[in-house]
C-alpha positions in Angstrom: -292.2 -32.9 -0.8 -288.6 -32.3 -1.9 -287.4 -33.8 1.4 -289.7 -32.0 3.8 -292.3 -33.3 6.2 -295.8 -33.7 4.7 -298.9 -31.9 6.0 -300.4 -33.6 9.0 -303.9 -34.9 8.4 -306.3 -34.8 11.3 -309.9 -36.0 11.8 -312.3 -33.6 13.7 -312.0 -35.7 17.0 -308.2 -35.6 16.7 -308.3 -31.8 16.2 -310.6 -31.2 19.2 -308.5 -33.3 21.5 -305.2 -31.6 20.5 -303.6 -30.1 23.7 -302.0 -27.0 22.2 -302.4 -24.2 24.6 -301.5 -21.0 22.7 -303.9 -21.1 19.7 -304.8 -18.1 17.5 -307.8 -18.5 15.2 -308.2 -16.1 12.3 -311.3 -15.6 10.3 -310.7 -15.8 6.6 -311.3 -12.1 6.1 -309.0 -11.1 9.0 -305.6 -9.5 8.3 -302.8 -11.5 10.0 -300.7 -8.4 10.4 -303.4 -7.0 12.7 -302.8 -9.9 15.1 -299.0 -10.2 14.7 -298.3 -9.9 18.4 -300.7 -12.8 19.2 -299.3 -14.8 16.3 -295.7 -14.3 17.5 -296.5 -16.0 20.8 -298.8 -18.7 19.4 -298.0 -22.4 19.1 -300.6 -22.9 16.5 -302.6 -20.6 14.1 -305.8 -21.9 12.7 -307.1 -20.6 9.4 -310.7 -21.3 8.4 -312.1 -22.3 5.0 -315.8 -21.5 5.3 -316.4 -23.1 1.9 -314.0 -24.9 -0.4 -314.3 -22.2 -3.1 -313.1 -19.5 -0.7 -309.3 -19.4 -0.8 -308.5 -16.4 1.2 -306.8 -18.6 3.9 -304.1 -19.5 1.3 -303.1 -15.9 1.2 -303.2 -15.7 5.0 -300.9 -18.7 5.2 -298.4 -17.1 2.8 -298.4 -13.9 4.9 -298.0 -15.8 8.1 -295.0 -17.9 6.9 -293.2 -15.4 4.7 -293.9 -12.0 6.1 -294.5 -12.7 9.8 -292.1 -15.6 10.0 -294.5 -17.9 11.8 -292.8 -21.3 12.5 -295.4 -23.1 14.5 -298.3 -25.3 13.4 -300.4 -23.6 10.7 -303.7 -25.5 10.6 -306.5 -25.5 8.0 -310.0 -25.9 9.4 -313.5 -25.9 8.0 -314.5 -27.2 4.5 -311.1 -29.0 3.9 -311.3 -31.4 1.0 -308.8 -33.9 -0.4 -308.3 -31.8 -3.6 -307.0 -28.8 -1.6 -304.3 -30.5 0.4 -301.4 -30.1 -2.0 -302.1 -26.4 -2.4 -302.4 -26.0 1.4 -299.1 -27.7 1.9 -297.4 -25.6 -0.7 -298.7 -22.3 0.8 -297.4 -23.2 4.3 -300.0 -25.2 6.1 -298.5 -27.9 8.4 -301.8 -29.6 9.4 -305.3 -29.9 8.1 -308.5 -31.0 9.8 -310.4 -33.1 7.2 -314.0 -32.5 6.6 -316.3 -35.1 8.1 -316.7 -38.1 5.9 -313.3 -37.9 4.2 -311.2 -40.9 4.5 -307.7 -40.0 5.8 -306.2 -42.9 3.7 -307.7 -41.3 0.6 -306.2 -38.0 1.6 -302.8 -39.5 2.1 -302.9 -41.2 -1.3 -303.7 -37.8 -2.9 -300.6 -36.3 -1.2 -298.4 -39.2 -2.3 -299.4 -38.7 -6.0 -297.1 -35.6 -6.1 -293.9 -36.2 -4.3 -292.0 -33.1 -5.7 -292.5 -30.0 -7.7 -290.3 -28.0 -10.1 -291.7 -24.6 -9.0 -290.8 -22.9 -5.8 -293.4 -22.5 -3.0 -293.6 -21.0 0.5 -291.1 -23.6 1.8 -288.8 -23.8 -1.2 -287.5 -20.4 -2.6 -285.9 -21.9 -5.8 -287.2 -24.4 -8.3 -286.4 -28.0 -7.6 -283.3 -29.1 -9.4 -281.2 -32.2 -9.5 -277.5 -31.9 -8.9 -275.6 -32.0 -12.2 -274.2 -35.4 -13.0 -270.4 -35.3 -13.2 -268.3 -37.6 -15.2 -265.0 -38.9 -13.8 -263.1 -36.0 -15.2 -265.3 -33.5 -13.4 -267.2 -32.2 -16.5 -270.9 -32.3 -16.6 -272.7 -34.5 -19.2 -273.6 -31.4 -21.1 -270.0 -30.3 -21.4 -268.9 -33.6 -22.8 -271.6 -34.1 -25.4 -270.5 -32.6 -28.6 
């Protein structure tokens, strides 16, 4: 995504065997600001999606990344479906535990369908833009066209 690392996709067995020691788990109705001291020392914060239609963890992810400056692994757990992965990535999740029965290869294909976005997101403050093409005289193509 615009030159950044993609969200890491995990199966449930991979998630349960992950050796991270300092993990903070937040319920989807919990205010991240109330646990900011624990978050500051955490290696990983897990945000739970109890049902795919409940998106409060997206807001929590935004708060953790933008307001609390969390730089560690932000992991989505619970009812994580392939259709949600792009939005999870754009709101700051760095890993996601796929729901049982979801093929990781299918999930990766979904991510690969959208390699870049024009709009900014949690990771990119400004819209995605290409560098202007310069002609040999130093003028942009727009300046030289009529």
